[in-house]
Backbone atoms as SQL, in Angstrom:
CREATE TABLE atoms (id INTEGER PRIMARY KEY, chain TEXT, resi INTEGER, resn TEXT, atom TEXT, x REAL, y REAL, z REAL);
INSERT INTO atoms VALUES
  (1, 'A', 1, 'MET', 'N', 3.306, -28.792, -43.624),
  (2, 'A', 1, 'MET', 'CA', 2.899, -28.449, -42.270),
  (3, 'A', 1, 'MET', 'C', 3.566, -27.151, -41.801),
  (4, 'A', 2, 'VAL', 'N', 4.860, -27.010, -42.073),
  (5, 'A', 2, 'VAL', 'CA', 5.576, -25.798, -41.695),
  (6, 'A', 2, 'VAL', 'C', 4.990, -24.601, -42.428),
  (7, 'A', 3, 'ARG', 'N', 4.614, -24.821, -43.650),
  (8, 'A', 3, 'ARG', 'CA', 4.035, -23.750, -44.472),
  (9, 'A', 3, 'ARG', 'C', 2.745, -23.224, -43.843),
  (10, 'A', 4, 'VAL', 'N', 1.907, -24.088, -43.320),
  (11, 'A', 4, 'VAL', 'CA', 0.643, -23.687, -42.698),
  (12, 'A', 4, 'VAL', 'C', 0.919, -22.863, -41.436),
  (13, 'A', 5, 'VAL', 'N', 1.907, -23.276, -40.641),
  (14, 'A', 5, 'VAL', 'CA', 2.237, -22.553, -39.426),
  (15, 'A', 5, 'VAL', 'C', 2.762, -21.163, -39.765),
  (16, 'A', 6, 'VAL', 'N', 3.637, -21.059, -40.758),
  (17, 'A', 6, 'VAL', 'CA', 4.195, -19.765, -41.153),
  (18, 'A', 6, 'VAL', 'C', 3.100, -18.849, -41.676),
  (19, 'A', 7, 'ILE', 'N', 2.215, -19.342, -42.469),
  (20, 'A', 7, 'ILE', 'CA', 1.112, -18.532, -43.008),
  (21, 'A', 7, 'ILE', 'C', 0.188, -18.081, -41.880),
  (22, 'A', 8, 'THR', 'N', -0.086, -18.950, -40.920),
  (23, 'A', 8, 'THR', 'CA', -0.946, -18.600, -39.783),
  (24, 'A', 8, 'THR', 'C', -0.311, -17.488, -38.945),
  (25, 'A', 9, 'VAL', 'N', 0.991, -17.600, -38.682),
  (26, 'A', 9, 'VAL', 'CA', 1.688, -16.576, -37.908),
  (27, 'A', 9, 'VAL', 'C', 1.688, -15.256, -38.659),
  (28, 'A', 10, 'LEU', 'N', 1.938, -15.278, -39.954),
  (29, 'A', 10, 'LEU', 'CA', 1.924, -14.047, -40.750),
  (30, 'A', 10, 'LEU', 'C', 0.544, -13.404, -40.760),
  (31, 'A', 11, 'LEU', 'N', -0.499, -14.205, -40.908),
  (32, 'A', 11, 'LEU', 'CA', -1.859, -13.657, -40.883),
  (33, 'A', 11, 'LEU', 'C', -2.165, -13.038, -39.518),
  (34, 'A', 12, 'PHE', 'N', -1.727, -13.697, -38.446),
  (35, 'A', 12, 'PHE', 'CA', -1.942, -13.158, -37.109),
  (36, 'A', 12, 'PHE', 'C', -1.253, -11.807, -36.965),
  (37, 'A', 13, 'LEU', 'N', -0.008, -11.710, -37.399),
  (38, 'A', 13, 'LEU', 'CA', 0.742, -10.458, -37.289),
  (39, 'A', 13, 'LEU', 'C', 0.124, -9.354, -38.145),
  (40, 'A', 14, 'ILE', 'N', -0.323, -9.683, -39.330),
  (41, 'A', 14, 'ILE', 'CA', -0.952, -8.694, -40.212),
  (42, 'A', 14, 'ILE', 'C', -2.258, -8.195, -39.599),
  (43, 'A', 15, 'LEU', 'N', -3.077, -9.114, -39.072),
  (44, 'A', 15, 'LEU', 'CA', -4.347, -8.700, -38.457),
  (45, 'A', 15, 'LEU', 'C', -4.113, -7.850, -37.200),
  (46, 'A', 16, 'ARG', 'N', -3.089, -8.202, -36.430),
  (47, 'A', 16, 'ARG', 'CA', -2.770, -7.412, -35.240),
  (48, 'A', 16, 'ARG', 'C', -2.313, -6.008, -35.618),
  (49, 'A', 17, 'ALA', 'N', -1.510, -5.883, -36.677),
  (50, 'A', 17, 'ALA', 'CA', -1.053, -4.574, -37.137),
  (51, 'A', 17, 'ALA', 'C', -2.228, -3.729, -37.609),
  (52, 'A', 18, 'ILE', 'N', -3.165, -4.346, -38.314),
  (53, 'A', 18, 'ILE', 'CA', -4.351, -3.617, -38.783),
  (54, 'A', 18, 'ILE', 'C', -5.181, -3.151, -37.587),
  (55, 'A', 19, 'LYS', 'N', -5.339, -4.020, -36.578),
  (56, 'A', 19, 'LYS', 'CA', -6.113, -3.646, -35.390),
  (57, 'A', 19, 'LYS', 'C', -5.464, -2.461, -34.669),
  (58, 'A', 20, 'LEU', 'N', -4.153, -2.482, -34.504),
  (59, 'A', 20, 'LEU', 'CA', -3.455, -1.371, -33.856),
  (60, 'A', 20, 'LEU', 'C', -3.583, -0.083, -34.661),
  (61, 'A', 21, 'LEU', 'N', -3.501, -0.189, -35.967),
  (62, 'A', 21, 'LEU', 'CA', -3.648, 0.981, -36.826),
  (63, 'A', 21, 'LEU', 'C', -5.036, 1.584, -36.693),
  (64, 'A', 22, 'LEU', 'N', -6.064, 0.747, -36.719),
  (65, 'A', 22, 'LEU', 'CA', -7.433, 1.243, -36.602),
  (66, 'A', 22, 'LEU', 'C', -7.708, 1.828, -35.216),
  (67, 'A', 23, 'SER', 'N', -7.159, 1.225, -34.163),
  (68, 'A', 23, 'SER', 'CA', -7.388, 1.778, -32.834),
  (69, 'A', 23, 'SER', 'C', -6.667, 3.122, -32.680),
  (70, 'A', 24, 'GLY', 'N', -5.509, 3.278, -33.320),
  (71, 'A', 24, 'GLY', 'CA', -4.814, 4.558, -33.301),
  (72, 'A', 24, 'GLY', 'C', -5.594, 5.632, -34.019),
  (73, 'A', 25, 'ILE', 'N', -6.193, 5.280, -35.140),
  (74, 'A', 25, 'ILE', 'CA', -7.012, 6.238, -35.886),
  (75, 'A', 25, 'ILE', 'C', -8.240, 6.636, -35.070),
  (76, 'A', 26, 'ALA', 'N', -8.879, 5.653, -34.416),
  (77, 'A', 26, 'ALA', 'CA', -10.069, 5.936, -33.607),
  (78, 'A', 26, 'ALA', 'C', -9.717, 6.828, -32.419),
  (79, 'A', 27, 'GLU', 'N', -8.564, 6.587, -31.800),
  (80, 'A', 27, 'GLU', 'CA', -8.153, 7.413, -30.659),
  (81, 'A', 27, 'GLU', 'C', -7.840, 8.837, -31.095),
  (82, 'A', 28, 'ALA', 'N', -7.255, 8.997, -32.257),
  (83, 'A', 28, 'ALA', 'CA', -6.953, 10.338, -32.760),
  (84, 'A', 28, 'ALA', 'C', -8.234, 11.094, -33.110),
  (85, 'A', 29, 'ALA', 'N', -9.250, 10.378, -33.563),
  (86, 'A', 29, 'ALA', 'CA', -10.512, 11.020, -33.913),
  (87, 'A', 29, 'ALA', 'C', -11.287, 11.456, -32.673),
  (88, 'A', 30, 'ASN', 'N', -11.122, 10.742, -31.573),
  (89, 'A', 30, 'ASN', 'CA', -11.815, 11.054, -30.324),
  (90, 'A', 30, 'ASN', 'C', -10.784, 11.230, -29.214),
  (91, 'A', 31, 'PRO', 'N', -10.128, 12.393, -29.148),
  (92, 'A', 31, 'PRO', 'CA', -9.111, 12.575, -28.120),
  (93, 'A', 31, 'PRO', 'C', -9.723, 12.581, -26.717),
  (94, 'A', 32, 'ARG', 'N', -8.921, 12.177, -25.757),
  (95, 'A', 32, 'ARG', 'CA', -9.371, 12.167, -24.364),
  (96, 'A', 32, 'ARG', 'C', -9.523, 13.595, -23.870),
  (97, 'A', 33, 'PRO', 'N', -10.484, 13.827, -22.968),
  (98, 'A', 33, 'PRO', 'CA', -10.623, 15.185, -22.424),
  (99, 'A', 33, 'PRO', 'C', -9.390, 15.549, -21.599),
  (100, 'A', 34, 'ARG', 'N', -9.101, 16.824, -21.531),
  (101, 'A', 34, 'ARG', 'CA', -7.944, 17.301, -20.774),
  (102, 'A', 34, 'ARG', 'C', -8.139, 17.039, -19.292),
  (103, 'A', 35, 'GLN', 'N', -7.049, 16.780, -18.625),
  (104, 'A', 35, 'GLN', 'CA', -7.086, 16.587, -17.181),
  (105, 'A', 35, 'GLN', 'C', -7.312, 17.941, -16.511),
  (106, 'A', 36, 'PRO', 'N', -8.078, 17.963, -15.418),
  (107, 'A', 36, 'PRO', 'CA', -8.285, 19.242, -14.730),
  (108, 'A', 36, 'PRO', 'C', -6.964, 19.762, -14.172),
  (109, 'A', 37, 'ALA', 'N', -6.870, 21.049, -14.072),
  (110, 'A', 37, 'ALA', 'CA', -5.651, 21.681, -13.563),
  (111, 'A', 37, 'ALA', 'C', -5.450, 21.307, -12.099),
  (112, 'A', 38, 'GLN', 'N', -4.207, 21.199, -11.706),
  (113, 'A', 38, 'GLN', 'CA', -3.880, 20.899, -10.313),
  (114, 'A', 38, 'GLN', 'C', -4.217, 22.109, -9.444),
  (115, 'A', 39, 'PRO', 'N', -4.702, 21.859, -8.219),
  (116, 'A', 39, 'PRO', 'CA', -4.976, 22.997, -7.334),
  (117, 'A', 39, 'PRO', 'C', -3.664, 23.700, -6.985),
  (118, 'A', 40, 'PRO', 'N', -3.746, 24.974, -6.690),
  (119, 'A', 40, 'PRO', 'CA', -2.517, 25.700, -6.350),
  (120, 'A', 40, 'PRO', 'C', -1.916, 25.145, -5.061),
  (121, 'A', 41, 'PRO', 'N', -0.608, 25.213, -4.933),
  (122, 'A', 41, 'PRO', 'CA', 0.019, 24.697, -3.712),
  (123, 'A', 41, 'PRO', 'C', -0.372, 25.535, -2.497),
  (124, 'A', 42, 'VAL', 'N', -0.397, 24.895, -1.348),
  (125, 'A', 42, 'VAL', 'CA', -0.766, 25.565, -0.103),
  (126, 'A', 42, 'VAL', 'C', 0.509, 26.067, 0.567),
  (127, 'A', 43, 'LYS', 'N', 0.502, 27.326, 0.965),
  (128, 'A', 43, 'LYS', 'CA', 1.647, 27.885, 1.670),
  (129, 'A', 43, 'LYS', 'C', 1.571, 27.431, 3.126),
  (130, 'A', 44, 'LEU', 'N', 2.666, 26.906, 3.642),
  (131, 'A', 44, 'LEU', 'CA', 2.696, 26.390, 4.998),
  (132, 'A', 44, 'LEU', 'C', 3.257, 27.432, 5.963),
  (133, 'A', 45, 'ALA', 'N', 2.783, 27.368, 7.190),
  (134, 'A', 45, 'ALA', 'CA', 3.289, 28.237, 8.255),
  (135, 'A', 45, 'ALA', 'C', 4.129, 27.374, 9.195),
  (136, 'A', 46, 'ARG', 'N', 5.132, 27.987, 9.817),
  (137, 'A', 46, 'ARG', 'CA', 6.019, 27.257, 10.723),
  (138, 'A', 46, 'ARG', 'C', 5.591, 27.517, 12.164),
  (139, 'A', 47, 'ASP', 'N', 5.413, 26.419, 12.901),
  (140, 'A', 47, 'ASP', 'CA', 5.100, 26.514, 14.322),
  (141, 'A', 47, 'ASP', 'C', 6.328, 27.086, 15.038),
  (142, 'A', 48, 'PRO', 'N', 6.193, 28.228, 15.757),
  (143, 'A', 48, 'PRO', 'CA', 7.360, 28.846, 16.388),
  (144, 'A', 48, 'PRO', 'C', 7.921, 28.048, 17.571),
  (145, 'A', 49, 'VAL', 'N', 7.174, 27.094, 18.092),
  (146, 'A', 49, 'VAL', 'CA', 7.638, 26.326, 19.247),
  (147, 'A', 49, 'VAL', 'C', 8.407, 25.084, 18.809),
  (148, 'A', 50, 'CYS', 'N', 7.780, 24.234, 17.997),
  (149, 'A', 50, 'CYS', 'CA', 8.418, 22.961, 17.639),
  (150, 'A', 50, 'CYS', 'C', 8.983, 22.946, 16.218),
  (151, 'A', 51, 'GLY', 'N', 8.637, 23.942, 15.395),
  (152, 'A', 51, 'GLY', 'CA', 9.190, 24.036, 14.050),
  (153, 'A', 51, 'GLY', 'C', 8.440, 23.250, 12.991),
  (154, 'A', 52, 'THR', 'N', 7.326, 22.644, 13.358),
  (155, 'A', 52, 'THR', 'CA', 6.534, 21.885, 12.395),
  (156, 'A', 52, 'THR', 'C', 5.907, 22.834, 11.380),
  (157, 'A', 53, 'HIS', 'N', 5.880, 22.414, 10.121),
  (158, 'A', 53, 'HIS', 'CA', 5.221, 23.203, 9.070),
  (159, 'A', 53, 'HIS', 'C', 3.799, 22.685, 8.910),
  (160, 'A', 54, 'ILE', 'N', 2.832, 23.595, 8.955),
  (161, 'A', 54, 'ILE', 'CA', 1.425, 23.241, 8.918),
  (162, 'A', 54, 'ILE', 'C', 0.659, 24.208, 8.022),
  (163, 'A', 55, 'PRO', 'N', -0.436, 23.732, 7.387),
  (164, 'A', 55, 'PRO', 'CA', -1.277, 24.655, 6.623),
  (165, 'A', 55, 'PRO', 'C', -2.051, 25.563, 7.584),
  (166, 'A', 56, 'PRO', 'N', -2.047, 26.862, 7.366),
  (167, 'A', 56, 'PRO', 'CA', -2.735, 27.779, 8.288),
  (168, 'A', 56, 'PRO', 'C', -4.221, 27.479, 8.460),
  (169, 'A', 57, 'ALA', 'N', -4.862, 26.967, 7.431),
  (170, 'A', 57, 'ALA', 'CA', -6.303, 26.714, 7.528),
  (171, 'A', 57, 'ALA', 'C', -6.633, 25.624, 8.541),
  (172, 'A', 58, 'SER', 'N', -5.721, 24.686, 8.780),
  (173, 'A', 58, 'SER', 'CA', -6.016, 23.593, 9.703),
  (174, 'A', 58, 'SER', 'C', -5.180, 23.663, 10.980),
  (175, 'A', 59, 'SER', 'N', -4.696, 24.851, 11.315),
  (176, 'A', 59, 'SER', 'CA', -3.853, 24.990, 12.502),
  (177, 'A', 59, 'SER', 'C', -4.539, 25.854, 13.548),
  (178, 'A', 60, 'LEU', 'N', -3.958, 25.866, 14.733),
  (179, 'A', 60, 'LEU', 'CA', -4.411, 26.764, 15.796),
  (180, 'A', 60, 'LEU', 'C', -3.627, 28.058, 15.667),
  (181, 'A', 61, 'SER', 'N', -4.267, 29.169, 15.913),
  (182, 'A', 61, 'SER', 'CA', -3.560, 30.448, 15.745),
  (183, 'A', 61, 'SER', 'C', -3.659, 31.287, 17.010),
  (184, 'A', 62, 'LEU', 'N', -2.749, 32.212, 17.094),
  (185, 'A', 62, 'LEU', 'CA', -2.706, 33.149, 18.214),
  (186, 'A', 62, 'LEU', 'C', -2.094, 34.436, 17.692),
  (187, 'A', 63, 'THR', 'N', -2.771, 35.563, 17.931),
  (188, 'A', 63, 'THR', 'CA', -2.237, 36.849, 17.518),
  (189, 'A', 63, 'THR', 'C', -1.567, 37.499, 18.710),
  (190, 'A', 64, 'SER', 'N', -0.295, 37.824, 18.530),
  (191, 'A', 64, 'SER', 'CA', 0.482, 38.413, 19.612),
  (192, 'A', 64, 'SER', 'C', 1.326, 39.539, 19.038),
  (193, 'A', 65, 'GLY', 'N', 1.145, 40.740, 19.550),
  (194, 'A', 65, 'GLY', 'CA', 1.910, 41.886, 19.088),
  (195, 'A', 65, 'GLY', 'C', 1.644, 42.237, 17.640),
  (196, 'A', 66, 'GLY', 'N', 0.422, 42.016, 17.183),
  (197, 'A', 66, 'GLY', 'CA', 0.064, 42.339, 15.806),
  (198, 'A', 66, 'GLY', 'C', 0.475, 41.280, 14.795),
  (199, 'A', 67, 'THR', 'N', 1.106, 40.196, 15.250),
  (200, 'A', 67, 'THR', 'CA', 1.531, 39.117, 14.368),
  (201, 'A', 67, 'THR', 'C', 0.744, 37.856, 14.700),
  (202, 'A', 68, 'THR', 'N', 0.262, 37.185, 13.677),
  (203, 'A', 68, 'THR', 'CA', -0.451, 35.938, 13.892),
  (204, 'A', 68, 'THR', 'C', 0.540, 34.783, 13.815),
  (205, 'A', 69, 'HIS', 'N', 0.522, 33.936, 14.827),
  (206, 'A', 69, 'HIS', 'CA', 1.373, 32.757, 14.881),
  (207, 'A', 69, 'HIS', 'C', 0.477, 31.525, 14.731),
  (208, 'A', 70, 'TYR', 'N', 0.982, 30.503, 14.059),
  (209, 'A', 70, 'TYR', 'CA', 0.221, 29.280, 13.817),
  (210, 'A', 70, 'TYR', 'C', 0.891, 28.120, 14.532),
  (211, 'A', 71, 'PHE', 'N', 0.067, 27.262, 15.170),
  (212, 'A', 71, 'PHE', 'CA', 0.578, 26.175, 15.986),
  (213, 'A', 71, 'PHE', 'C', -0.019, 24.840, 15.542),
  (214, 'A', 72, 'CYS', 'N', 0.787, 23.779, 15.723),
  (215, 'A', 72, 'CYS', 'CA', 0.337, 22.450, 15.325),
  (216, 'A', 72, 'CYS', 'C', -0.540, 21.810, 16.396),
  (217, 'A', 73, 'SER', 'N', -0.418, 22.230, 17.637),
  (218, 'A', 73, 'SER', 'CA', -1.202, 21.624, 18.715),
  (219, 'A', 73, 'SER', 'C', -1.473, 22.647, 19.804),
  (220, 'A', 74, 'GLU', 'N', -2.382, 22.261, 20.688),
  (221, 'A', 74, 'GLU', 'CA', -2.712, 23.131, 21.827),
  (222, 'A', 74, 'GLU', 'C', -1.521, 23.223, 22.782),
  (223, 'A', 75, 'ALA', 'N', -0.744, 22.153, 22.893),
  (224, 'A', 75, 'ALA', 'CA', 0.425, 22.161, 23.775),
  (225, 'A', 75, 'ALA', 'C', 1.450, 23.195, 23.311),
  (226, 'A', 76, 'CYS', 'N', 1.692, 23.272, 22.012),
  (227, 'A', 76, 'CYS', 'CA', 2.637, 24.273, 21.482),
  (228, 'A', 76, 'CYS', 'C', 2.107, 25.683, 21.701),
  (229, 'A', 77, 'ARG', 'N', 0.806, 25.875, 21.514),
  (230, 'A', 77, 'ARG', 'CA', 0.235, 27.202, 21.715),
  (231, 'A', 77, 'ARG', 'C', 0.328, 27.609, 23.178),
  (232, 'A', 78, 'ALA', 'N', 0.066, 26.674, 24.102),
  (233, 'A', 78, 'ALA', 'CA', 0.173, 26.979, 25.531),
  (234, 'A', 78, 'ALA', 'C', 1.604, 27.276, 25.937),
  (235, 'A', 79, 'LYS', 'N', 2.559, 26.542, 25.380),
  (236, 'A', 79, 'LYS', 'CA', 3.969, 26.782, 25.689),
  (237, 'A', 79, 'LYS', 'C', 4.380, 28.168, 25.190),
  (238, 'A', 80, 'PHE', 'N', 3.873, 28.570, 24.025),
  (239, 'A', 80, 'PHE', 'CA', 4.177, 29.899, 23.475),
  (240, 'A', 80, 'PHE', 'C', 3.590, 30.986, 24.354),
  (241, 'A', 81, 'ARG', 'N', 2.347, 30.775, 24.835),
  (242, 'A', 81, 'ARG', 'CA', 1.689, 31.770, 25.704),
  (243, 'A', 81, 'ARG', 'C', 2.482, 31.981, 26.991),
  (244, 'A', 82, 'LYS', 'N', 3.019, 30.877, 27.548),
  (245, 'A', 82, 'LYS', 'CA', 3.793, 30.983, 28.787),
  (246, 'A', 82, 'LYS', 'C', 5.074, 31.773, 28.582),
  (247, 'A', 83, 'SER', 'N', 5.711, 31.599, 27.429),
  (248, 'A', 83, 'SER', 'CA', 6.989, 32.268, 27.184),
  (249, 'A', 83, 'SER', 'C', 6.807, 33.705, 26.721),
  (250, 'A', 84, 'ALA', 'N', 5.634, 34.050, 26.218),
  (251, 'A', 84, 'ALA', 'CA', 5.424, 35.412, 25.682),
  (252, 'A', 84, 'ALA', 'C', 4.977, 36.374, 26.732);
């Protein structure tokens, strides 16, 4: 009885090793496509009123004295206008 159990376990291990070997060969023959490149990082602008960093594309802007300033909210932009 012990002999049958040992032979069964050995056959299971041998078949599993063969399956892993064949799947490794198949994966090497058909490599996965490369992942697309990551988009470039977005440069953030600093809100001069509250100091929040925000992407310029999604912020409010105001040009003052030839310099463009970027704001996180209308309240920050209004506060800047009052002080300038």
